N, C-alpha and C positions, 0 to 999 in steps of 0.2 A: 583390242579395244577393250576399254575398261567399261564395265557396267555398274549400274549404282552399287549394288550388293558388293561385286570386289571390292570396288573403292571403299566403302564403309567398312569391309573387313581390313583394308589397308590401313586406314585412319584409326580403327581401333587397335591395330597392332603397334602404331606410333605412340597410341595414348598410354598404354599398358607399359610402353618402355618410358614414355616421359614420366609416369608415377615411380618405376623403379630408380629412375637415376634423375632425381629432381634437380631443377637448377635453383632453387629456393626451398620454402618450408614444405614439408611432407605432406600435409594437410592442405595448403593451398595449391597444390599439384594434382590433389585428387579432385578437387572443385573444378580446376580450371581444365583438367582432361574429360571431366564428365561435360562440363560445357561443350567442350570440343566435339564430342559425340552425340550433342542434343540435337542439332538439326537432323542429323541422319536418323535417329529414332524417329522424330517428328514426320519426317518423309519415309518411313514405312522400307527404308533400305537395309536395316539391320533390327532384331528383335531387342526390346529393351531387356528383357530376361539375359540375354547373351551378354550384354554390355555391363549390366550390374555385377553379374558373375564375375566377367573376366576383369575389371575394375577392382572389385572387393578383393579379390584372390591377390593382385598386384598390390593393392594397398596393404595387406595382410604381411606381405612378403617382406616390406619394410617396416615393419613393426606397426602398423596401424590398426592391429587386431587387439582381442584382449577386452581389456578396458575402454579402449579407443573404438572398439567394431561400432558402437552406435554414433559416435561422432562422425566416424567415415561413411556410415549409410547415410547420416543427415547431408553430408557434404556432397555425395554423389546425387542423392534424390535434389538437392538444389541444383546442382550443375545441370542435371537433365530437365530441368523445369524450365530452362531458358531458351529451348529450341523451337525452332519454326520452320515448316516444310520448306518455304519458299527460300531460305537461307541455306540449303543443302546443297553444298558446291562439290561438281565433278568436274574430271578431267576431260578434255578434248579427245576425240579419237586418234590423236596422234601422239598421245600420250602426254604426260608433264601436266602440272599444277597450271590451270588457268588463273588470270587475273581475277579479282572478285567483281567483275563486270560482268562475268558468264555464268549462267546457271543451266543445268539439263533437268527437263522433267522426266516424268515416269516413262514416256516410250523411247527414251534415248536420243532425244532431240534437244541441241543445244541453243539456248538464246542467248544473246546479248542486249544487256540492258541498255546501253548507250549507243547501240548500234542500228542502222536502218531497220534490220527486220532478222529473221530467223534462219538460222544456218541448220541445216540435216545433216546428220551423222548417219552415214550409210550402214544398214545392219550387215551382218555377217553373212557373208554368201552361202548357200547351200553346199553339202559336200561335195566334191569332184574328186575323181578318180584318175590316174593315169597309170602306165605301164611302171611296173616296180622293176628297179634297176638290179644287177645281180649280186651286187655288195654294197656296202654302206662304210663310208669313210669316219672313223672314230678316233678320239685323242685318248691316250691313255696317261694315267698320272701313277707314281709310285705310292703314293699317301695323301692324306688331307693338306699335309702342310710342304709337299711338294712344289717346288716353283716351276720346274720345267716339265713340260708334257711333251709327248712324242705322236705323232700322226700314224694312222696305219689303215688301210683299205681292208675290209675284212667282208669276204663272201656272206651274203644272208646265212647260208645253212651253216658256216662255222660259229655265226654269232648264236642263233638257235643251240647248236651243241653247246658252246660255253655257257649258257643259260642252263640247258638240261644238266651238265654236269659240273655244276657250280661246287666248288670246295667248302668244307668246312669254316667256319671264320676263325682265324690264326688266334695265337695264345692272347695277342695285345686287344683283341676285341675288335670293336667297330674301328676305331681310331687306325688299326694297323692295317684295315682293308686296301686295296687298289681302289682307285677311282678312274670312271671314264667318261665322256661325254661326246657329243655328235658335232660340237662347234669346232670350228677352224679360227685359230688366233694367230696374229703375228706377235713376233717378239714374245712367244710364249714361254719364257724363262723368267718373268718379274712378274707377280700379282698385279702390280702398280701400272706397268707400261704395256699390257697387253691391248691389242687393237683387233676387234672383231673383223673376221674376213668372211666367212660363209657358215651357215647351219646347213647339216645334212639329214639330218632326221629329227623327229619329236622323241623326247624323253618326257615322260608325263609320269607324275607321281600322285597316287591315288591314297591320300594318307588321312583323309575325313570323310571317305565315302564308304559307310558300312555295307553298302551292296556290292563291293569289289569281289567278284569271282568269276570263274570261265564265263559262266551264260552271261554275266552283264556286261564284261568285256567283248564277247562275240556279238552282243547286240549292239554296245556303243560304236564298235569299229567294224558293223558288218560291210564286207565288202573290200576291205583293207587287208593288206600285208601287215602281221603285226607279230610280236613274242610280248608276252607277259612273264612275271615271277612275283611272287611273294617277297617282303621285305623282312628285315630281321625283326623289326616292330611288330610284324603281322601277329595279330591278336595278342598283343602285349598291351597293358593296363597304362594308359599315359593321361594324364590331369583325370583321373577317376574315368576315362573311357576306353572301354576295349572293343576293336573293330577289326575288320579286315584291314590291310594294308599292302600296297605293291605299288609295281611300276610298270608302265607299259611302253613299248619303243616301236614307232611306226615310220617306215622310209619316207622322205619326199621325193619329188618327181625330177627335181633338180636341186643343185645347193641355192639356199636362199640368202640374199644378200642381208646386211644388217638392219638397211632398210626395209624390207619386207617382212622381216622377223616379228615386229609387233603385231602386224595384221594376221599372220598363221599363227601366232600365240593365243590371240584373242579368238580367233576362230575355234582353235582346240578348244580355248575355256570358255566357250559360250553355255555352258549347262545342260546342253543336250547330249554330251559325251560322259556322264558322269561330272563329280565334283573333282576337277584338277586342280592341283595344288599351285598357288600363286608363285611359286617360284621357278615354273615352267617359262615364265615370261622373261627370265634373266639370261641373257645370252651367254653369259661366262661361267654359269653355275656348273659344278662338277657333280656325279653322281656315283655314290658306292656301287662296286660291282657286287652281284648277288652273292649271299654264303647261305651255304646249305644247313640251316638250323631246323629245328624240330619243326614239324609242319610245313617246312618248303614245299612248295607248289610253282609249278611253270605250265604254260600253254603257249599254242603258236596257233596262225592260221595264214593260208596263202591268200592272196588278192593283190590289189592295185594299190600303188604310192598315192600319198597326198599331193593332188596336182596345184603346185605353188602357183602356175600363172592363172587359173580358175579363180583361186581366192584373193592374188593380189592385183588382178584384172588386166594383165600384161603391164608394159612398160608406160603406157600413156595413162594416167589417170581421168576420168570423166570429167568434164568440165562441170561445175556448179552452176545452177541457174542462179541469176541474180535475184536478191532478195525484193519483193515489192517494196515502194516507198511506204514511208509511216504518213500517217495523214495530219497534216498539220491542223491545229485545234486552239482558236485563240480563247483564253480565259476572259469572260465578262461576268457583270454583275447578274446576267439573266442564266441563271442555273439552269433552268429548265432546256435551254438551248445547247449549251455546254454538255449537258447530260446525254441529249439525243444524238449529237453529233459523234460523243464519245460510244455509245451505243452502236452506232453504225460501223466505228472503227474496230470495236470488241467483236463484231460479228466475223471479222476476218482473221480471228486470232486461231492458231491451229489446235488448240488445246483448251478450250471453253466450251461446253455442251449446256444442253437443258434435259434436266431427268427430274420427271415428276412435276414440271412446273418450277425447278429450282436451278438457279446457274450452278454448274459442277465443273471440275475438273478431274483428270484420273492420275492418282497418285499412288505410286506402289501396287498397281493394280487395284485400286478400291476407289469407289466413286465419293469424291470429296467437296462438299459444299464450298464455294468460293468465299473468302471473306474480304472485308474492305480493303486490306492491304494485299491481298492476292491481286484484286482486281486492279489497283494502282500499278502493280508489277505489270500486268497484263495488256495495260492501257500503254503503260511507257514502251511496250514493244512494238505496237501497232500505231501508234500517234505521237506527234512530237506536240507539246503543250508551250505556249506563250503567252506573254502579256505586252500590250504596249505602254511602254514606259516614256513619259515626257522627259526630255533632256533639254538643256541650254539650246543647243542648236538644232532642235526639233523633237522627233520621236524614232524609237527604235522598237525592235522585237526583242524582249528579255527571255529566254529559254527559262521553262518552270516545270516541276514535277508534277504529275496529275494531281488535280486538287481532290482533298479526301472528300468534300462533302459532295463532289460530283461521283465517287465511287459509292459512297452512301447512298445517294438518291438511286444510282442504277440498282442497289440490291433491293430498295425499298419499293420502287417501281413495279419490278416482276414483270417486265415487258420484254421476253425473251423469244419471241416468235421467230426472229432471224437466225438464231442460235440452231445448230446442228442436233438434230433430237439424239439422245442416247438410250439406248434400250436395255443395256447391262455391258459387264466387262468380263470376259473369258479369257483362258490362256488355251483354248484349244481352237484349232482350224474350224472354219465355218462352213457348212453346207449352203450353197446357194440355191436359190429357187430354180428349177429346172436342171438342178445338178452341179457339178464342180465343187471342189474342196478348196477354199481359200485359206491360204497359208501365209499372206503375208501381215505383217504386224502393223497395229495403228486400227484407224476408224474405218468401217466398212459402211459407206453410205446407204445400200441396197437393204441392209438388214437393220442397221442402227447399232450394230454391235460394235464393240472397241475390243480388237485382239491384242492382248498383252502378254509379250514373251511367247511367242506360240511354241506349243508343245509339238515335240517329233512323233510323228505317225508313220504305220507300215498299213497301207490300204489292200483290201483283199475284196474277193467277191462277196457278196450278199449271205448266200448260204454258208458260205466258211466263215464268214462273219459271226454266225450263231456259233458255230462249233467251236471257236476260238473263245467267245464270252462262257459258253458251256464249260470249258476246262477249267476256269479259274474258280468256278463254284461246283465243280464235280464233286466235293465231299459233303455237300449237303442235301439232306432228305427232302426233297419236294417235287411235287407233280411238274408235269408239262406246263400246264397251265401257270403255276406259280413262276416257273424259270421265266415264261414269257413275260409275267407281270414284271419281275425283277429286270429283265432287258428294257422293258418299257422305261422302268425308273432310270435307266442308264441314258437310255437315248432321250428322255424329255428335256435335261439341260442344254443338249446339243441341237435341239428343234424348236427352242421356245419361240425364235426368231421367225420360223415357218410357219405359224398360224396363228390368229387372233382369236383368244376365247380362253374360258378355265382351263385349270390343269387339274386334276383329280389330286386327292390328297392319297399318297402311298402309306402303308402300314405294314411293317414287316412284325409279324406275329408268331409265336412259338406255342405249342402245347406245352412245354415244360421249360423251367430255367437253364441257363447254359448251354441253348442251343446252339448260339451264335449269331442271334440277330442282329444286333449292334453292329458286328464285324461284317454280315452280309449288307447292311445299309452303309456302313462306311467303304468296303469296297466298291460300291458303286459310286461313292461320293470322290473316292480316289481316282476311279477310269474317268468320269466325266467331268469335273471340275479341279483335279489336281489339287493343288495346295489351296484352292479358293473354296473348298467346302467346309461349312459350318457343323458342328456338333456340339448341342447343348444339352443339358437336361431337361427333360418334359417339367414345366414349370408346375407350383403346386396348387396354383389357384389362377381364376379366370383372368384376373387384373395382370397379373405376372405374365402369363401366357400371351396376353394381347399387346403387354410390352415389348416382349421378346420379338413378336412376330413385326411387330411396326418398325423396330431397330433393324431386324435383318433385312428387310425390305430397303429399308433407307440407304443401307450399305448396299445394296444391289447384288448379295450374294446368289450366285446361281444354284447353290444346292445346300440345304439345310437339314440335318437330322434332330428331330426331338426325341430323344434318347428316354427310353424305360417310363412309358406313362403307366403310372400306378392307379389310375381311375379312368372313369370313361373320357374317351376322346371327344374334344369337341368344345366351340366357344363359336360367339357371334362374328369375331374377328377371323378365327379360322374358316367359318362356312362362308363368310364374304369373299376371303382369298380365294378359294377353291369354286367358288360358282359365278361371281361376277367376271365379267370381259375386262372391266377397269377395277383401279382400286384406290381410295382416298383414305387418308389416315392424317392425324395430328402428328407432327415430326416431334419428336421428345424433346421436351426443354424448351419449345417455342410455342408460340401461336400460329405459326403457318402450318398449312396443309399440303401435303405430299400426294400430287393426282398421278396416276399411273394409267397408260391406256392398255396395260397388259402385266401382270405380276410377274417380276423375273426370277422369282426364287422357285425351285420345286421344294415341296416340303415331304419328308418321311418320318413317320413315327416308327416307334419301337414299342413292343408290348407283349406281356404273356397273356395268351387267349384275349385278344382285344375286345373291348367292346366299347360302341358309339353312343354319345349322345344325341338326341333331338334329331336332326335331318342328315347328320355328318355321315351315317352309313352310306346314303345313297350317292356321296361325293367319293367315298373310298374306293380305292385299289387295293385289295389286299394281298399279300404275299406270305403264303402260309408254309412254314417250316415244321415238318411232320416227323418228329424224331421217336425211336421204337425203344427206347431205353429210359431208365429214371434218372441216372447221371450221364447225361451227355459230354460233361467236361471230363471224364475219366476215357473217354475213347481213345483210342490209338489208332495207328496205320493211315494216316491222312496223306494225301498226294502232296497236298502244301501243308507243311507243319506249321509254316509261318504266312499266313495269307496275306497279312499287310505289306510283309516285305515282297512276296511275290506278285502282289498287285501292282506293287511299286516298280519292281524290275520289269514286268511285262507290260506297262502302261501303255508304251507306242505301240505295241501290237494290240493290245485290248482297245484302246481307243480308236485306231485303226479300223477294227473290225465293226466298231460301233458306227462309225462315220460312214464305213462301207454300206451297210445295212440302209441309212438315212439316203445316202447320194444315189444307189440303184434305183430306190423309189422314186427320187425326184427325177434322175434322169428317163424314168418309164412313162414320167406324166402322171403319176398317181393312179395307173390303172392296172388291175387285174388283181384286186383283193375284195372279196363281198364280207363286208361286216355287218353285224347287229347295231342296231341303233341304242346309242347311252346318252339319253338326255341332252345336259347342258355340255357334253362334252364333245359334241361331234366334230367341231375343228380339231382337237387333239387326236380325235379317234382317226380322223382322214390322214393324219402325218404319221402318228407313232404307231397305232396300232394297224394301220396299212402296211406300212414298212416291216413289220414283224411277219406279217401273216404273207407277203410276197416274197419274204426270204425263204418261207418255208415252216415258219414258226407256227405254232399254236395262238388264236386269238387269246390275247390276256384277259378278255371280258370274261373269258370262262372261270378265271379265278375267283369272279364274285357270286358264284353260285351259292356259296354258303355265309354270305356277307348279312344277309336277314337274319340269320340265328342270332348274330352280335349286336343286333338293334336293340338294346334293351328300353328305349322309349317306344319302340313299335311293337314290343312283346306285351309292355305294360297298357298300352291302348286296347290291344285285342282281348287281353284279360277282363279290363274294364267294360269292354263294349258285350262280353258274355256275362258279366255279373249285372248288369242293368238290364238287358236282355231277359234273365231269369228273374229278376224283380218285378219286371215290367209283367210278365206273363202271371204272377200271382196275385198283383197289386193294382193292375188297370193301365190304361195307354197311355196317361199323361200322368207325371209325377213331379214333386219339386225336390231340389237338392236336399233340403230339411228333411223331408218325407224318408228319402232313400238313407240319409245317413243313418238317422232313428232306426231305420230298418236292420241295417248290418250292425250296429250297436247293440241291437237287442237280440241278433241272430235270429231274425224273422223271415230270411230268404229261406226257404225249407231244401230248395236243391241242392244249396252249398252248406257244406260244413263252417262253422263259427271262424275257426283259424284259418280256412281258406279264403273267406271274404275279409278277414283282416289283413291278410298277405296281399292281395290284390290291393287295397286301400295303402298299404304301407309301400308298394310298388311306385304308386303313382304319387306319391308324396303326400297324401290325406292324413296322415296320423299327426295327433299333436297330443303330446304327455300320455301316451298309451291309449289314446282315443280317436276315433274317426272325428274328423273336424271339417264342419259344412263349407267352412270358407275356402279352404284348401282344396277341397272336392268338387267347388263352384268354379275355381279358376281352372282347373283342369279341365272340367266338361267344355268351358267357353272356348279354351285354347283348341281343343279337338272338336269343335263343332264341325259337322258336315265332312269331317274326315272320313273316308270309305274303309272298313275293315276288308281283310282276306275273305270274307264272307258276303261281302257286298251290304252288310249293315253298316249305319251310320247315326250319329246323334243328331237330332234335330230340336229346336229351341222354339216355343211357342213365339207368336206373333206380338202378343202384348202379356203384361203381367197379371197374375191373379193375387188379389191381397198383397200386393208388391213384391210379390216372388215370380221368377220365370219358371215355366212349366217344361218340361222336357221328356224326349222319347225316342226310343230307337225305331228306326226305319229299315226295312229290308230283311 
């Protein structure tokens, strides 16, 4: 089955060929091929950087580089600017290019614009294993240009031996190698007249997956019988990229027919078993036999065969349910009536939701606000519009497209109460209330979450889950409390739908530079959010920080790391996101307000010796890395030399471990963990902290023991209280800000040294031009009025002014 990403890759290959073999002027071909890719870029099926790089390389190959490079870049940019996500066209599940009357949205469903309703494309079935046959039938070819092949049934042991004892490449190089394949062809003596008969095994090329290794293949094909080997291009630079390359052979439970083969190939290429080359889908493809070049390696495992019947569903395909009829809507001059009828019809559309008070859809795994033209397309799928037209012999109904003013009115009305509420988009299985891990893709009504391309996981016990997670970060020097805090960072995005309330701000801090704090945060993001995590530099000022936070929440990102905070962590928006149960903010670039009943994004900051501004400290969950050397970047002997790669390769096990911890806690009814109270975060504590403690871990709250030492505002307040109390003891019970300021400036507080007094005033921001400033000091006193210090003392202001000035005193 084609996926949007695989189809976009195929179209990109066609576009590159179109530039290299133009039918007209070369520059026109560049623009037209860029326009061909524009819709897929807009839909998120392929990265724009990848498209620009491949098209630019192809253009340079045909002489459009050098002096014409700028012209080429402008042409590609112009072509890509013409794309819209709604016009991204994909093939049907049976293969082949559809007519332009059908489109596929982000979840894999295909809709027909001029048909009564939507037609679902069934997702690939879960892995199925059957008893492996003792041998496999293969077809052998003498060379790449050989026209005739001969079939032979080879015992599995002989097949493994032939790969183990592969001969060095012949003198003629790769072109002189023999070839083989698992297909069976009729009239296999002419390349043009060959007829597919059956497929006996899977031959899978891994040419673009850098994680190809024995451990990766063993995980991808766990439980199956397979043999794998590296190819001649293994670790050879191709197009500027050097990575592991090889092939995996897996037997089928029985020969698959040509009609069944597309389903089996799509199942093998669904992305859960590594990045398999697109050539696997070609029935008649031949493969070079292995050659023992430098670095050649092979591996094998025993197990079951791929169950053809389980994947193809037997001989009788399930009957598809008839789609519901479209609602007939007459277009009249009453715009309000037409809009309300259209809204009733739109509420039945399977791909429109309400998120933060805005109508949205899920495209490419991202929350995308719907626009006027998108609304019109959606309306055409659930309603049939017509006008009453007068004819000579009477009146008749004339079909019409959805009116643009109706779509505009719907967006302006903002009446979306009937739409399904969307809480966020994830690519991880969803833990249900009371237990159970949901793996079905699409919308989950109970949680309001949308599961986009479910990740593969391996579940385990809760205690074992902690050990699995500990193994991936075993190279870090941190306490058990800090490790539990890191586990809570991993669990929070997975549990966001299980509680209603604020989420703490996670802060990964290290005592020296180069300790790996960013990598530790990124590892948590890879596990919990896969490719959906965001990594952005910590903004330089509050305005940029607020814009960044609003944009991330608007997108619905599940995990975001604000990397390398170089000053005190905190802002008004950051405090609001980590304290309030709901969140409202103006959508960037518009006057509309996004209102969420819960913030979907888990935020984590990284910093060296983190310090907090204002009240941010009480909202923080610190994860402290304590390195015992001055240059941690020079350390050696790590268990995971490449932690990013290890986390990616082990993600199914790591994600399964995290889900297992949460699932066990939900199954228990959230009983069996005694927790300390933590202010605003009681709901989060019940779910996340409770799950960790119940699994046998240390309570993450223990990691907050030293957070007060990093509260710079709290320190400043305590110092000011002491200074004011010292002045009050020598100058009377009540005093004005002016009197206090003059005493500091004239060094009249005898119990304190002059530099100590000025240091405290500088800490609270009360200095101006090198001298104490009464206005600044007064603003700080008013802000901290009635706040209680650790000693029990507090600032109090008089009820009335004296000679136009407030009087102050320190009580307690």
